[in-house]
PyMOL commands that place a pseudoatom at each C-alpha (Angstrom):
pseudoatom trace, name=CA, resn=UNK, resi=1, chain=A, elem=C, hetatm=0, pos=[108.604, 121.924, 110.247]
pseudoatom trace, name=CA, resn=UNK, resi=2, chain=A, elem=C, hetatm=0, pos=[106.383, 120.188, 112.761]
pseudoatom trace, name=CA, resn=UNK, resi=3, chain=A, elem=C, hetatm=0, pos=[106.284, 116.372, 112.656]
pseudoatom trace, name=CA, resn=UNK, resi=4, chain=A, elem=C, hetatm=0, pos=[102.903, 115.217, 111.356]
pseudoatom trace, name=CA, resn=UNK, resi=5, chain=A, elem=C, hetatm=0, pos=[100.431, 113.689, 113.781]
pseudoatom trace, name=CA, resn=UNK, resi=6, chain=A, elem=C, hetatm=0, pos=[99.841, 110.068, 112.764]
pseudoatom trace, name=CA, resn=UNK, resi=7, chain=A, elem=C, hetatm=0, pos=[97.240, 107.631, 114.043]
pseudoatom trace, name=CA, resn=UNK, resi=8, chain=A, elem=C, hetatm=0, pos=[97.591, 103.939, 113.154]
pseudoatom trace, name=CA, resn=UNK, resi=9, chain=A, elem=C, hetatm=0, pos=[94.928, 101.366, 113.963]
pseudoatom trace, name=CA, resn=UNK, resi=10, chain=A, elem=C, hetatm=0, pos=[95.077, 97.619, 113.497]
pseudoatom trace, name=CA, resn=UNK, resi=11, chain=A, elem=C, hetatm=0, pos=[92.232, 95.171, 113.160]
pseudoatom trace, name=CA, resn=UNK, resi=12, chain=A, elem=C, hetatm=0, pos=[93.444, 91.667, 112.401]
pseudoatom trace, name=CA, resn=UNK, resi=13, chain=A, elem=C, hetatm=0, pos=[95.566, 91.864, 109.255]
pseudoatom trace, name=CA, resn=UNK, resi=14, chain=A, elem=C, hetatm=0, pos=[94.279, 95.321, 108.242]
pseudoatom trace, name=CA, resn=UNK, resi=15, chain=A, elem=C, hetatm=0, pos=[95.910, 98.614, 109.164]
pseudoatom trace, name=CA, resn=UNK, resi=16, chain=A, elem=C, hetatm=0, pos=[94.445, 102.068, 108.742]
pseudoatom trace, name=CA, resn=UNK, resi=17, chain=A, elem=C, hetatm=0, pos=[96.441, 105.231, 109.143]
pseudoatom trace, name=CA, resn=UNK, resi=18, chain=A, elem=C, hetatm=0, pos=[95.559, 108.917, 109.223]
pseudoatom trace, name=CA, resn=UNK, resi=19, chain=A, elem=C, hetatm=0, pos=[97.918, 111.860, 109.243]
pseudoatom trace, name=CA, resn=UNK, resi=20, chain=A, elem=C, hetatm=0, pos=[97.548, 115.611, 109.067]
pseudoatom trace, name=CA, resn=UNK, resi=21, chain=A, elem=C, hetatm=0, pos=[100.091, 118.227, 108.014]
pseudoatom trace, name=CA, resn=UNK, resi=22, chain=A, elem=C, hetatm=0, pos=[99.692, 122.003, 108.008]
pseudoatom trace, name=CA, resn=UNK, resi=23, chain=A, elem=C, hetatm=0, pos=[102.057, 123.245, 105.322]
pseudoatom trace, name=CA, resn=UNK, resi=24, chain=A, elem=C, hetatm=0, pos=[103.312, 126.807, 104.793]
pseudoatom trace, name=CA, resn=UNK, resi=25, chain=A, elem=C, hetatm=0, pos=[102.525, 126.857, 101.068]
pseudoatom trace, name=CA, resn=UNK, resi=26, chain=A, elem=C, hetatm=0, pos=[99.673, 127.414, 98.658]
pseudoatom trace, name=CA, resn=UNK, resi=27, chain=A, elem=C, hetatm=0, pos=[97.601, 124.497, 97.344]
pseudoatom trace, name=CA, resn=UNK, resi=28, chain=A, elem=C, hetatm=0, pos=[99.372, 124.542, 93.940]
pseudoatom trace, name=CA, resn=UNK, resi=29, chain=A, elem=C, hetatm=0, pos=[102.795, 123.961, 95.536]
pseudoatom trace, name=CA, resn=UNK, resi=30, chain=A, elem=C, hetatm=0, pos=[101.431, 121.129, 97.686]
pseudoatom trace, name=CA, resn=UNK, resi=31, chain=A, elem=C, hetatm=0, pos=[99.598, 119.582, 94.715]
pseudoatom trace, name=CA, resn=UNK, resi=32, chain=A, elem=C, hetatm=0, pos=[102.618, 119.849, 92.413]
pseudoatom trace, name=CA, resn=UNK, resi=33, chain=A, elem=C, hetatm=0, pos=[104.773, 118.152, 95.068]
pseudoatom trace, name=CA, resn=UNK, resi=34, chain=A, elem=C, hetatm=0, pos=[102.529, 115.173, 95.806]
pseudoatom trace, name=CA, resn=UNK, resi=35, chain=A, elem=C, hetatm=0, pos=[101.856, 114.550, 92.091]
pseudoatom trace, name=CA, resn=UNK, resi=36, chain=A, elem=C, hetatm=0, pos=[105.472, 114.937, 90.910]
pseudoatom trace, name=CA, resn=UNK, resi=37, chain=A, elem=C, hetatm=0, pos=[105.878, 111.253, 90.110]
pseudoatom trace, name=CA, resn=UNK, resi=38, chain=A, elem=C, hetatm=0, pos=[109.020, 111.783, 88.023]
pseudoatom trace, name=CA, resn=UNK, resi=39, chain=A, elem=C, hetatm=0, pos=[110.621, 113.650, 90.939]
pseudoatom trace, name=CA, resn=UNK, resi=40, chain=A, elem=C, hetatm=0, pos=[109.512, 111.417, 93.862]
pseudoatom trace, name=CA, resn=UNK, resi=41, chain=A, elem=C, hetatm=0, pos=[112.770, 109.482, 93.992]
pseudoatom trace, name=CA, resn=UNK, resi=42, chain=A, elem=C, hetatm=0, pos=[114.587, 112.761, 94.621]
pseudoatom trace, name=CA, resn=UNK, resi=43, chain=A, elem=C, hetatm=0, pos=[112.876, 113.467, 97.939]
pseudoatom trace, name=CA, resn=UNK, resi=44, chain=A, elem=C, hetatm=0, pos=[110.771, 110.489, 99.032]
pseudoatom trace, name=CA, resn=UNK, resi=45, chain=A, elem=C, hetatm=0, pos=[112.548, 107.888, 101.176]
pseudoatom trace, name=CA, resn=UNK, resi=46, chain=A, elem=C, hetatm=0, pos=[112.061, 104.340, 100.006]
pseudoatom trace, name=CA, resn=UNK, resi=47, chain=A, elem=C, hetatm=0, pos=[111.392, 105.228, 96.347]
pseudoatom trace, name=CA, resn=UNK, resi=48, chain=A, elem=C, hetatm=0, pos=[114.193, 104.555, 93.848]
pseudoatom trace, name=CA, resn=UNK, resi=49, chain=A, elem=C, hetatm=0, pos=[112.172, 105.074, 90.676]
pseudoatom trace, name=CA, resn=UNK, resi=50, chain=A, elem=C, hetatm=0, pos=[108.677, 106.147, 89.729]
pseudoatom trace, name=CA, resn=UNK, resi=51, chain=A, elem=C, hetatm=0, pos=[107.142, 106.448, 86.287]
pseudoatom trace, name=CA, resn=UNK, resi=52, chain=A, elem=C, hetatm=0, pos=[103.754, 107.189, 84.812]
pseudoatom trace, name=CA, resn=UNK, resi=53, chain=A, elem=C, hetatm=0, pos=[102.801, 104.358, 82.444]
pseudoatom trace, name=CA, resn=UNK, resi=54, chain=A, elem=C, hetatm=0, pos=[99.412, 105.747, 81.365]
pseudoatom trace, name=CA, resn=UNK, resi=55, chain=A, elem=C, hetatm=0, pos=[97.500, 109.005, 81.818]
pseudoatom trace, name=CA, resn=UNK, resi=56, chain=A, elem=C, hetatm=0, pos=[93.869, 109.608, 80.808]
pseudoatom trace, name=CA, resn=UNK, resi=57, chain=A, elem=C, hetatm=0, pos=[91.806, 112.773, 81.181]
pseudoatom trace, name=CA, resn=UNK, resi=58, chain=A, elem=C, hetatm=0, pos=[88.156, 112.276, 82.096]
pseudoatom trace, name=CA, resn=UNK, resi=59, chain=A, elem=C, hetatm=0, pos=[85.145, 114.504, 82.654]
pseudoatom trace, name=CA, resn=UNK, resi=60, chain=A, elem=C, hetatm=0, pos=[85.152, 117.377, 85.141]
pseudoatom trace, name=CA, resn=UNK, resi=61, chain=A, elem=C, hetatm=0, pos=[88.951, 117.569, 85.311]
pseudoatom trace, name=CA, resn=UNK, resi=62, chain=A, elem=C, hetatm=0, pos=[89.403, 114.077, 86.741]
pseudoatom trace, name=CA, resn=UNK, resi=63, chain=A, elem=C, hetatm=0, pos=[92.556, 112.313, 85.591]
pseudoatom trace, name=CA, resn=UNK, resi=64, chain=A, elem=C, hetatm=0, pos=[93.417, 108.616, 85.893]
pseudoatom trace, name=CA, resn=UNK, resi=65, chain=A, elem=C, hetatm=0, pos=[96.979, 107.377, 85.910]
pseudoatom trace, name=CA, resn=UNK, resi=66, chain=A, elem=C, hetatm=0, pos=[98.767, 104.057, 85.976]
pseudoatom trace, name=CA, resn=UNK, resi=67, chain=A, elem=C, hetatm=0, pos=[102.023, 104.495, 87.916]
pseudoatom trace, name=CA, resn=UNK, resi=68, chain=A, elem=C, hetatm=0, pos=[104.838, 102.087, 88.745]
pseudoatom trace, name=CA, resn=UNK, resi=69, chain=A, elem=C, hetatm=0, pos=[107.061, 102.681, 91.766]
pseudoatom trace, name=CA, resn=UNK, resi=70, chain=A, elem=C, hetatm=0, pos=[110.187, 100.765, 92.705]
pseudoatom trace, name=CA, resn=UNK, resi=71, chain=A, elem=C, hetatm=0, pos=[111.885, 101.029, 96.056]
pseudoatom trace, name=CA, resn=UNK, resi=72, chain=A, elem=C, hetatm=0, pos=[111.890, 99.423, 99.450]
pseudoatom trace, name=CA, resn=UNK, resi=73, chain=A, elem=C, hetatm=0, pos=[109.648, 98.940, 102.451]
pseudoatom trace, name=CA, resn=UNK, resi=74, chain=A, elem=C, hetatm=0, pos=[111.426, 99.294, 105.783]
pseudoatom trace, name=CA, resn=UNK, resi=75, chain=A, elem=C, hetatm=0, pos=[110.397, 97.425, 108.908]
pseudoatom trace, name=CA, resn=UNK, resi=76, chain=A, elem=C, hetatm=0, pos=[112.540, 98.449, 111.855]
pseudoatom trace, name=CA, resn=UNK, resi=77, chain=A, elem=C, hetatm=0, pos=[116.082, 97.381, 110.846]
pseudoatom trace, name=CA, resn=UNK, resi=78, chain=A, elem=C, hetatm=0, pos=[115.041, 95.328, 107.811]
pseudoatom trace, name=CA, resn=UNK, resi=79, chain=A, elem=C, hetatm=0, pos=[114.282, 96.451, 104.267]
pseudoatom trace, name=CA, resn=UNK, resi=80, chain=A, elem=C, hetatm=0, pos=[112.572, 94.569, 101.452]
pseudoatom trace, name=CA, resn=UNK, resi=81, chain=A, elem=C, hetatm=0, pos=[112.646, 95.569, 97.791]
pseudoatom trace, name=CA, resn=UNK, resi=82, chain=A, elem=C, hetatm=0, pos=[109.228, 96.521, 96.473]
pseudoatom trace, name=CA, resn=UNK, resi=83, chain=A, elem=C, hetatm=0, pos=[107.580, 97.200, 93.109]
pseudoatom trace, name=CA, resn=UNK, resi=84, chain=A, elem=C, hetatm=0, pos=[104.050, 98.580, 93.131]
pseudoatom trace, name=CA, resn=UNK, resi=85, chain=A, elem=C, hetatm=0, pos=[101.653, 99.348, 90.299]
pseudoatom trace, name=CA, resn=UNK, resi=86, chain=A, elem=C, hetatm=0, pos=[99.091, 101.949, 91.293]
pseudoatom trace, name=CA, resn=UNK, resi=87, chain=A, elem=C, hetatm=0, pos=[95.915, 103.244, 89.731]
pseudoatom trace, name=CA, resn=UNK, resi=88, chain=A, elem=C, hetatm=0, pos=[95.675, 106.887, 90.761]
pseudoatom trace, name=CA, resn=UNK, resi=89, chain=A, elem=C, hetatm=0, pos=[92.701, 109.216, 90.473]
pseudoatom trace, name=CA, resn=UNK, resi=90, chain=A, elem=C, hetatm=0, pos=[93.460, 112.944, 90.499]
pseudoatom trace, name=CA, resn=UNK, resi=91, chain=A, elem=C, hetatm=0, pos=[90.902, 115.577, 91.341]
pseudoatom trace, name=CA, resn=UNK, resi=92, chain=A, elem=C, hetatm=0, pos=[93.220, 118.582, 90.951]
pseudoatom trace, name=CA, resn=UNK, resi=93, chain=A, elem=C, hetatm=0, pos=[93.852, 120.573, 94.131]
pseudoatom trace, name=CA, resn=UNK, resi=94, chain=A, elem=C, hetatm=0, pos=[91.360, 118.342, 96.003]
pseudoatom trace, name=CA, resn=UNK, resi=95, chain=A, elem=C, hetatm=0, pos=[92.503, 114.721, 96.170]
pseudoatom trace, name=CA, resn=UNK, resi=96, chain=A, elem=C, hetatm=0, pos=[94.830, 112.068, 94.809]
pseudoatom trace, name=CA, resn=UNK, resi=97, chain=A, elem=C, hetatm=0, pos=[93.666, 108.515, 95.514]
pseudoatom trace, name=CA, resn=UNK, resi=98, chain=A, elem=C, hetatm=0, pos=[96.033, 105.600, 94.838]
pseudoatom trace, name=CA, resn=UNK, resi=99, chain=A, elem=C, hetatm=0, pos=[94.936, 101.963, 94.764]
pseudoatom trace, name=CA, resn=UNK, resi=100, chain=A, elem=C, hetatm=0, pos=[97.499, 99.185, 94.399]
pseudoatom trace, name=CA, resn=UNK, resi=101, chain=A, elem=C, hetatm=0, pos=[96.877, 96.888, 91.457]
pseudoatom trace, name=CA, resn=UNK, resi=102, chain=A, elem=C, hetatm=0, pos=[99.906, 94.737, 92.275]
pseudoatom trace, name=CA, resn=UNK, resi=103, chain=A, elem=C, hetatm=0, pos=[102.561, 94.683, 94.999]
pseudoatom trace, name=CA, resn=UNK, resi=104, chain=A, elem=C, hetatm=0, pos=[105.772, 92.687, 94.714]
pseudoatom trace, name=CA, resn=UNK, resi=105, chain=A, elem=C, hetatm=0, pos=[107.466, 92.746, 98.136]
pseudoatom trace, name=CA, resn=UNK, resi=106, chain=A, elem=C, hetatm=0, pos=[110.887, 91.093, 98.393]
pseudoatom trace, name=CA, resn=UNK, resi=107, chain=A, elem=C, hetatm=0, pos=[110.964, 87.308, 98.528]
pseudoatom trace, name=CA, resn=UNK, resi=108, chain=A, elem=C, hetatm=0, pos=[107.242, 87.164, 99.288]
pseudoatom trace, name=CA, resn=UNK, resi=109, chain=A, elem=C, hetatm=0, pos=[106.455, 88.665, 95.860]
pseudoatom trace, name=CA, resn=UNK, resi=110, chain=A, elem=C, hetatm=0, pos=[102.649, 89.032, 95.615]
pseudoatom trace, name=CA, resn=UNK, resi=111, chain=A, elem=C, hetatm=0, pos=[101.892, 87.076, 98.791]
pseudoatom trace, name=CA, resn=UNK, resi=112, chain=A, elem=C, hetatm=0, pos=[102.491, 89.772, 101.429]
pseudoatom trace, name=CA, resn=UNK, resi=113, chain=A, elem=C, hetatm=0, pos=[100.102, 92.655, 100.755]
pseudoatom trace, name=CA, resn=UNK, resi=114, chain=A, elem=C, hetatm=0, pos=[96.514, 91.941, 99.844]
pseudoatom trace, name=CA, resn=UNK, resi=115, chain=A, elem=C, hetatm=0, pos=[95.322, 95.534, 99.364]
pseudoatom trace, name=CA, resn=UNK, resi=116, chain=A, elem=C, hetatm=0, pos=[96.501, 99.121, 99.609]
pseudoatom trace, name=CA, resn=UNK, resi=117, chain=A, elem=C, hetatm=0, pos=[94.743, 102.439, 99.196]
pseudoatom trace, name=CA, resn=UNK, resi=118, chain=A, elem=C, hetatm=0, pos=[96.308, 105.806, 99.988]
pseudoatom trace, name=CA, resn=UNK, resi=119, chain=A, elem=C, hetatm=0, pos=[94.532, 109.141, 99.799]
pseudoatom trace, name=CA, resn=UNK, resi=120, chain=A, elem=C, hetatm=0, pos=[95.835, 112.706, 99.886]
pseudoatom trace, name=CA, resn=UNK, resi=121, chain=A, elem=C, hetatm=0, pos=[93.251, 115.440, 100.476]
pseudoatom trace, name=CA, resn=UNK, resi=122, chain=A, elem=C, hetatm=0, pos=[94.044, 119.151, 100.291]
pseudoatom trace, name=CA, resn=UNK, resi=123, chain=A, elem=C, hetatm=0, pos=[92.214, 122.011, 101.984]
pseudoatom trace, name=CA, resn=UNK, resi=124, chain=A, elem=C, hetatm=0, pos=[93.245, 125.667, 101.949]
pseudoatom trace, name=CA, resn=UNK, resi=125, chain=A, elem=C, hetatm=0, pos=[94.285, 126.628, 105.457]
pseudoatom trace, name=CA, resn=UNK, resi=126, chain=A, elem=C, hetatm=0, pos=[94.111, 130.394, 105.099]
pseudoatom trace, name=CA, resn=UNK, resi=127, chain=A, elem=C, hetatm=0, pos=[97.158, 132.499, 105.823]
pseudoatom trace, name=CA, resn=UNK, resi=128, chain=A, elem=C, hetatm=0, pos=[99.585, 132.732, 108.709]
pseudoatom trace, name=CA, resn=UNK, resi=129, chain=A, elem=C, hetatm=0, pos=[101.975, 135.688, 108.997]
pseudoatom trace, name=CA, resn=UNK, resi=130, chain=A, elem=C, hetatm=0, pos=[100.929, 136.715, 105.518]
pseudoatom trace, name=CA, resn=UNK, resi=131, chain=A, elem=C, hetatm=0, pos=[101.839, 133.348, 103.976]
pseudoatom trace, name=CA, resn=UNK, resi=132, chain=A, elem=C, hetatm=0, pos=[99.320, 130.898, 102.498]
pseudoatom trace, name=CA, resn=UNK, resi=133, chain=A, elem=C, hetatm=0, pos=[98.871, 127.582, 104.279]
pseudoatom trace, name=CA, resn=UNK, resi=134, chain=A, elem=C, hetatm=0, pos=[97.420, 124.319, 103.053]
pseudoatom trace, name=CA, resn=UNK, resi=135, chain=A, elem=C, hetatm=0, pos=[96.202, 121.432, 105.170]
pseudoatom trace, name=CA, resn=UNK, resi=136, chain=A, elem=C, hetatm=0, pos=[97.205, 118.050, 103.773]
pseudoatom trace, name=CA, resn=UNK, resi=137, chain=A, elem=C, hetatm=0, pos=[95.431, 114.982, 105.098]
pseudoatom trace, name=CA, resn=UNK, resi=138, chain=A, elem=C, hetatm=0, pos=[96.724, 111.535, 104.260]
pseudoatom trace, name=CA, resn=UNK, resi=139, chain=A, elem=C, hetatm=0, pos=[94.880, 108.309, 104.958]
pseudoatom trace, name=CA, resn=UNK, resi=140, chain=A, elem=C, hetatm=0, pos=[95.768, 104.749, 104.061]
pseudoatom trace, name=CA, resn=UNK, resi=141, chain=A, elem=C, hetatm=0, pos=[94.325, 101.283, 104.341]
pseudoatom trace, name=CA, resn=UNK, resi=142, chain=A, elem=C, hetatm=0, pos=[96.680, 98.304, 104.100]
pseudoatom trace, name=CA, resn=UNK, resi=143, chain=A, elem=C, hetatm=0, pos=[95.521, 94.692, 104.099]
pseudoatom trace, name=CA, resn=UNK, resi=144, chain=A, elem=C, hetatm=0, pos=[98.119, 91.976, 104.677]
pseudoatom trace, name=CA, resn=UNK, resi=145, chain=A, elem=C, hetatm=0, pos=[97.902, 88.346, 103.638]
pseudoatom trace, name=CA, resn=UNK, resi=146, chain=A, elem=C, hetatm=0, pos=[100.179, 87.238, 106.487]
pseudoatom trace, name=CA, resn=UNK, resi=147, chain=A, elem=C, hetatm=0, pos=[99.843, 88.702, 109.990]
pseudoatom trace, name=CA, resn=UNK, resi=148, chain=A, elem=C, hetatm=0, pos=[102.974, 90.445, 111.304]
pseudoatom trace, name=CA, resn=UNK, resi=149, chain=A, elem=C, hetatm=0, pos=[104.082, 90.045, 114.925]
pseudoatom trace, name=CA, resn=UNK, resi=150, chain=A, elem=C, hetatm=0, pos=[101.703, 91.964, 117.238]
pseudoatom trace, name=CA, resn=UNK, resi=151, chain=A, elem=C, hetatm=0, pos=[103.470, 95.302, 117.802]
pseudoatom trace, name=CA, resn=UNK, resi=152, chain=A, elem=C, hetatm=0, pos=[105.705, 95.303, 114.730]
pseudoatom trace, name=CA, resn=UNK, resi=153, chain=A, elem=C, hetatm=0, pos=[103.054, 96.008, 112.082]
pseudoatom trace, name=CA, resn=UNK, resi=154, chain=A, elem=C, hetatm=0, pos=[101.737, 99.246, 113.561]
pseudoatom trace, name=CA, resn=UNK, resi=155, chain=A, elem=C, hetatm=0, pos=[105.253, 100.440, 114.311]
pseudoatom trace, name=CA, resn=UNK, resi=156, chain=A, elem=C, hetatm=0, pos=[106.412, 99.735, 110.730]
pseudoatom trace, name=CA, resn=UNK, resi=157, chain=A, elem=C, hetatm=0, pos=[103.396, 101.524, 109.225]
pseudoatom trace, name=CA, resn=UNK, resi=158, chain=A, elem=C, hetatm=0, pos=[103.923, 104.544, 111.503]
pseudoatom trace, name=CA, resn=UNK, resi=159, chain=A, elem=C, hetatm=0, pos=[107.694, 104.614, 110.830]
pseudoatom trace, name=CA, resn=UNK, resi=160, chain=A, elem=C, hetatm=0, pos=[107.306, 104.493, 107.026]
pseudoatom trace, name=CA, resn=UNK, resi=161, chain=A, elem=C, hetatm=0, pos=[104.421, 106.954, 106.934]
pseudoatom trace, name=CA, resn=UNK, resi=162, chain=A, elem=C, hetatm=0, pos=[106.197, 109.455, 109.193]
pseudoatom trace, name=CA, resn=UNK, resi=163, chain=A, elem=C, hetatm=0, pos=[109.359, 109.346, 107.061]
pseudoatom trace, name=CA, resn=UNK, resi=164, chain=A, elem=C, hetatm=0, pos=[107.400, 109.839, 103.841]
pseudoatom trace, name=CA, resn=UNK, resi=165, chain=A, elem=C, hetatm=0, pos=[105.173, 112.644, 105.112]
pseudoatom trace, name=CA, resn=UNK, resi=166, chain=A, elem=C, hetatm=0, pos=[108.091, 114.486, 106.699]
pseudoatom trace, name=CA, resn=UNK, resi=167, chain=A, elem=C, hetatm=0, pos=[109.847, 114.268, 103.310]
pseudoatom trace, name=CA, resn=UNK, resi=168, chain=A, elem=C, hetatm=0, pos=[106.761, 115.657, 101.556]
pseudoatom trace, name=CA, resn=UNK, resi=169, chain=A, elem=C, hetatm=0, pos=[106.632, 118.494, 104.082]
pseudoatom trace, name=CA, resn=UNK, resi=170, chain=A, elem=C, hetatm=0, pos=[110.316, 119.351, 103.610]
pseudoatom trace, name=CA, resn=UNK, resi=171, chain=A, elem=C, hetatm=0, pos=[109.936, 119.307, 99.829]
pseudoatom trace, name=CA, resn=UNK, resi=172, chain=A, elem=C, hetatm=0, pos=[106.836, 121.519, 99.939]
pseudoatom trace, name=CA, resn=UNK, resi=173, chain=A, elem=C, hetatm=0, pos=[108.711, 124.007, 102.134]
pseudoatom trace, name=CA, resn=UNK, resi=174, chain=A, elem=C, hetatm=0, pos=[111.724, 123.901, 99.806]
pseudoatom trace, name=CA, resn=UNK, resi=175, chain=A, elem=C, hetatm=0, pos=[109.556, 124.500, 96.734]
pseudoatom trace, name=CA, resn=UNK, resi=176, chain=A, elem=C, hetatm=0, pos=[107.580, 127.286, 98.389]
pseudoatom trace, name=CA, resn=UNK, resi=177, chain=A, elem=C, hetatm=0, pos=[110.727, 129.200, 99.314]
pseudoatom trace, name=CA, resn=UNK, resi=178, chain=A, elem=C, hetatm=0, pos=[109.197, 130.170, 102.655]
pseudoatom trace, name=CA, resn=UNK, resi=179, chain=A, elem=C, hetatm=0, pos=[111.759, 130.208, 105.473]
pseudoatom trace, name=CA, resn=UNK, resi=180, chain=A, elem=C, hetatm=0, pos=[110.648, 128.027, 108.362]
pseudoatom trace, name=CA, resn=UNK, resi=181, chain=A, elem=C, hetatm=0, pos=[111.915, 128.751, 111.845]
pseudoatom trace, name=CA, resn=UNK, resi=182, chain=A, elem=C, hetatm=0, pos=[112.323, 125.613, 113.916]
pseudoatom trace, name=CA, resn=UNK, resi=183, chain=A, elem=C, hetatm=0, pos=[111.831, 125.905, 117.671]
pseudoatom trace, name=CA, resn=UNK, resi=184, chain=A, elem=C, hetatm=0, pos=[115.034, 125.570, 119.688]
pseudoatom trace, name=CA, resn=UNK, resi=185, chain=A, elem=C, hetatm=0, pos=[115.598, 122.046, 121.010]
for i in range(1, 185): cmd.bond("trace and resi %d" % i, "trace and resi %d" % (i + 1))
show_as sticks, trace
zoom trace
């Protein structure tokens, strides 16, 4: 599978990131993978446990969830334990938008990350060689309370995002059962 293209921008203590993946699977497989909170720890690096605390159905198929994730945030060679509570809005087969309600990051507890929002958006990508494809766009906005060293922040965001999106891509491919031929190195 092709490595996702990732753009990270920094303005002061705020980072924004955008990534795009073209996945050889139908929208249902992609959706079921990105919303498999009970199964995230099985394929997503940095997540040890994830559980849905609350789930509420709303009008027009919208669903709101309260989710708790435990794991670690890696920055180059260092890792910090992390517990995040997220409010997530599902618009099935369209978008999943997660907003952090609280972030406990290592020794800094709630003093490191001021805000986080991550958004998955799905779009059917037609077919390729007779197989359905889905385009998955991910965007995130991360606000820090403390500024990281100049080059380290963008690198850490890119490193973590690349690892997570590559894991999503591998899991989607595994679930779809479509053989993927990697180009020779």
